[in-house]
MDTraj code that builds the backbone (N, CA, C; nanometers):
import mdtraj as md
import numpy as np

residues = "MET LEU LYS ALA GLN ILE PHE HIS ALA ASN SER VAL ASP LYS LEU PRO LYS ILE HIS GLU GLN VAL ASN SER LEU ILE ASN LYS LEU ASP ASP ASP ALA ILE VAL SER VAL SER ALA THR GLU PHE GLY PRO ALA GLY VAL HIS GLU PHE TYR SER TYR THR VAL LEU ILE ILE TYR LYS GLU LYS".split()
xyz = np.array([
    [-3.3342, -2.0208, 6.1974],
    [-3.3015, -1.9093, 6.2821],
    [-3.2785, -1.7863, 6.1938],
    [-3.3346, -1.6738, 6.2367],
    [-3.3117, -1.5484, 6.1652],
    [-3.1871, -1.4805, 6.2190],
    [-3.1123, -1.4224, 6.1280],
    [-2.9935, -1.3445, 6.1653],
    [-3.0031, -1.2107, 6.0939],
    [-2.9283, -1.1140, 6.1428],
    [-2.9251, -0.9813, 6.0811],
    [-2.7807, -0.9364, 6.0680],
    [-2.7554, -0.8648, 5.9609],
    [-2.6219, -0.8089, 5.9382],
    [-2.6395, -0.6631, 5.8986],
    [-2.5648, -0.5756, 5.9631],
    [-2.5692, -0.4324, 5.9326],
    [-2.4363, -0.3916, 5.8704],
    [-2.4457, -0.3149, 5.7632],
    [-2.3280, -0.2585, 5.6964],
    [-2.3440, -0.1071, 5.6995],
    [-2.2370, -0.0353, 5.7320],
    [-2.2475, 0.1101, 5.7449],
    [-2.1230, 0.1789, 5.6882],
    [-2.1471, 0.2879, 5.6182],
    [-2.0381, 0.3727, 5.5685],
    [-2.0689, 0.5164, 5.6092],
    [-1.9670, 0.5867, 5.6543],
    [-1.9880, 0.7266, 5.6926],
    [-1.9206, 0.8233, 5.5961],
    [-1.8806, 0.7723, 5.4807],
    [-1.8293, 0.8589, 5.3744],
    [-1.8463, 0.7871, 5.2406],
    [-1.8627, 0.8656, 5.1362],
    [-1.8883, 0.8103, 5.0029],
    [-1.7744, 0.7204, 4.9563],
    [-1.6514, 0.7536, 4.9912],
    [-1.5383, 0.6729, 4.9441],
    [-1.5349, 0.5332, 5.0068],
    [-1.6143, 0.5086, 5.1096],
    [-1.6208, 0.3756, 5.1713],
    [-1.7275, 0.2860, 5.1076],
    [-1.8081, 0.3407, 5.0164],
    [-1.9163, 0.2635, 4.9559],
    [-1.8695, 0.1390, 4.8805],
    [-1.7619, 0.1449, 4.8013],
    [-1.7199, 0.0222, 4.7313],
    [-1.6926, -0.0943, 4.8267],
    [-1.6320, -0.0671, 4.9406],
    [-1.6052, -0.1739, 5.0386],
    [-1.7359, -0.2291, 5.0951],
    [-1.8303, -0.1422, 5.1243],
    [-1.9606, -0.1859, 5.1753],
    [-2.0306, -0.2724, 5.0718],
    [-2.0279, -0.2307, 4.9464],
    [-2.0918, -0.3089, 4.8403],
    [-2.0260, -0.4456, 4.8260],
    [-1.8952, -0.4532, 4.8395],
    [-1.8251, -0.5824, 4.8363],
    [-1.8721, -0.6721, 4.9502],
    [-1.8851, -0.6165, 5.0689],
    [-1.9280, -0.6947, 5.1851],
    [-2.0714, -0.7441, 5.1693],
    [-2.1596, -0.6583, 5.1194],
    [-2.2990, -0.6973, 5.0964],
    [-2.3045, -0.8090, 4.9932],
    [-2.2344, -0.7925, 4.8816],
    [-2.2340, -0.8951, 4.7769],
    [-2.1760, -1.0260, 4.8271],
    [-2.0740, -1.0195, 4.9095],
    [-2.0135, -1.1402, 4.9654],
    [-2.1147, -1.2172, 5.0502],
    [-2.1884, -1.1460, 5.1342],
    [-2.2900, -1.2117, 5.2161],
    [-2.3992, -1.2723, 5.1288],
    [-2.4494, -1.1959, 5.0337],
    [-2.5575, -1.2441, 4.9472],
    [-2.5146, -1.3682, 4.8703],
    [-2.3915, -1.3711, 4.8231],
    [-2.3426, -1.4868, 4.7478],
    [-2.3323, -1.6125, 4.8334],
    [-2.3183, -1.5974, 4.9644],
    [-2.3080, -1.7124, 5.0549],
    [-2.4442, -1.7708, 5.0915],
    [-2.5511, -1.6942, 5.0695],
    [-2.6842, -1.7356, 5.1135],
    [-2.7573, -1.8149, 5.0063],
    [-2.8483, -1.9023, 5.0512],
    [-2.9368, -1.9718, 4.9585],
    [-3.0305, -1.8705, 4.8938],
    [-3.0891, -1.9085, 4.7799],
    [-3.1758, -1.8175, 4.7059],
    [-3.2948, -1.7673, 4.7876],
    [-3.3485, -1.8512, 4.8746],
    [-3.4667, -1.8120, 4.9514],
    [-3.4337, -1.7689, 5.0948],
    [-3.3089, -1.7439, 5.1231],
    [-3.2674, -1.7120, 5.2603],
    [-3.2951, -1.5675, 5.3012],
    [-3.2948, -1.4756, 5.2070],
    [-3.3112, -1.3339, 5.2424],
    [-3.4568, -1.3053, 5.2768],
    [-3.4774, -1.2495, 5.3952],
    [-3.6104, -1.2155, 5.4430],
    [-3.6404, -1.0684, 5.4149],
    [-3.5404, -0.9824, 5.4372],
    [-3.5619, -0.8391, 5.4212],
    [-3.4293, -0.7672, 5.3958],
    [-3.4372, -0.6632, 5.3137],
    [-3.3226, -0.5752, 5.2907],
    [-3.3732, -0.4319, 5.3046],
    [-3.3066, -0.3555, 5.3879],
    [-3.3410, -0.2144, 5.4055],
    [-3.2140, -0.1317, 5.3903],
    [-3.2274, -0.0197, 5.3232],
    [-3.1118, 0.0684, 5.3050],
    [-3.1545, 0.2125, 5.3287],
    [-3.0671, 0.2880, 5.3922],
    [-3.0895, 0.4310, 5.4107],
    [-2.9642, 0.5055, 5.3680],
    [-2.9868, 0.6222, 5.3113],
    [-2.8744, 0.7061, 5.2702],
    [-2.9096, 0.8506, 5.3001],
    [-2.8220, 0.9158, 5.3721],
    [-2.8368, 1.0576, 5.4022],
    [-2.7120, 1.1277, 5.3523],
    [-2.7318, 1.2270, 5.2684],
    [-2.6173, 1.2972, 5.2128],
    [-2.6078, 1.4388, 5.2654],
    [-2.5030, 1.5070, 5.2235],
    [-2.4850, 1.6460, 5.2653],
    [-2.6050, 1.7316, 5.2232],
    [-2.6493, 1.8166, 5.3129],
    [-2.7606, 1.9064, 5.2827],
    [-2.7326, 2.0416, 5.3477],
    [-2.7481, 2.1445, 5.2712],
    [-2.7246, 2.2784, 5.3250],
    [-2.5811, 2.2941, 5.3713],
    [-2.5642, 2.3325, 5.4958],
    [-2.4295, 2.3544, 5.5499],
    [-2.3699, 2.2273, 5.6103],
    [-2.4480, 2.1209, 5.6178],
    [-2.4010, 1.9963, 5.6792],
    [-2.3241, 1.9111, 5.5786],
    [-2.2098, 1.8617, 5.6191],
    [-2.1290, 1.7739, 5.5345],
    [-2.1394, 1.6292, 5.5824],
    [-2.2487, 1.5965, 5.6474],
    [-2.2687, 1.4647, 5.7052],
    [-2.3120, 1.3661, 5.5973],
    [-2.2576, 1.2443, 5.6020],
    [-2.2994, 1.1393, 5.5092],
    [-2.3132, 1.0090, 5.5858],
    [-2.4195, 0.9354, 5.5576],
    [-2.4414, 0.8063, 5.6219],
    [-2.5116, 0.7131, 5.5241],
    [-2.4614, 0.5911, 5.5137],
    [-2.5210, 0.4883, 5.4282],
    [-2.5251, 0.3599, 5.5098],
    [-2.6437, 0.3047, 5.5265],
    [-2.6599, 0.1849, 5.6085],
    [-2.7460, 0.0835, 5.5353],
    [-2.7038, -0.0421, 5.5388],
    [-2.7811, -0.1522, 5.4821],
    [-2.8033, -0.2546, 5.5928],
    [-2.9273, -0.2979, 5.6068],
    [-2.9631, -0.4032, 5.7015],
    [-3.0180, -0.5203, 5.6214],
    [-2.9585, -0.6367, 5.6384],
    [-3.0062, -0.7579, 5.5718],
    [-3.0474, -0.8575, 5.6800],
    [-3.1724, -0.9028, 5.6718],
    [-3.2219, -1.0073, 5.7614],
    [-3.2352, -1.1337, 5.6781],
    [-3.1799, -1.2424, 5.7296],
    [-3.1788, -1.3662, 5.6514],
    [-3.1959, -1.4883, 5.7402],
    [-3.2364, -1.5979, 5.6759],
    [-3.2527, -1.7258, 5.7455],
    [-3.1223, -1.8031, 5.7370],
    [-3.0833, -1.8595, 5.8500],
    [-2.9638, -1.9427, 5.8528],
    [-3.0063, -2.0867, 5.8790],
    [-2.9403, -2.1782, 5.8129],
    [-2.9737, -2.3202, 5.8295],
    [-2.9427, -2.3676, 5.9685],
])
top = md.Topology()
chain = top.add_chain()
for i, resn in enumerate(residues, 1):
    res = top.add_residue(resn, chain, resSeq=i)
    for name in ("N", "CA", "C"):
        top.add_atom(name, md.element.get_by_symbol(name[0]), res)
traj = md.Trajectory(xyz[None], top)
């Protein structure tokens, strides 16, 4: 069965927690379990102070 997990941070100071959560999930999975990893990052541009960081991991579960 395929499962998906999304991790999201809306500020740079939340990135360490997101990285901990991603690493925790990866460490629990078998070596061949990860099907796909996608990440997007949007930072401040011009007058916008918006920040978004999202990771999507799709993996096989036993």
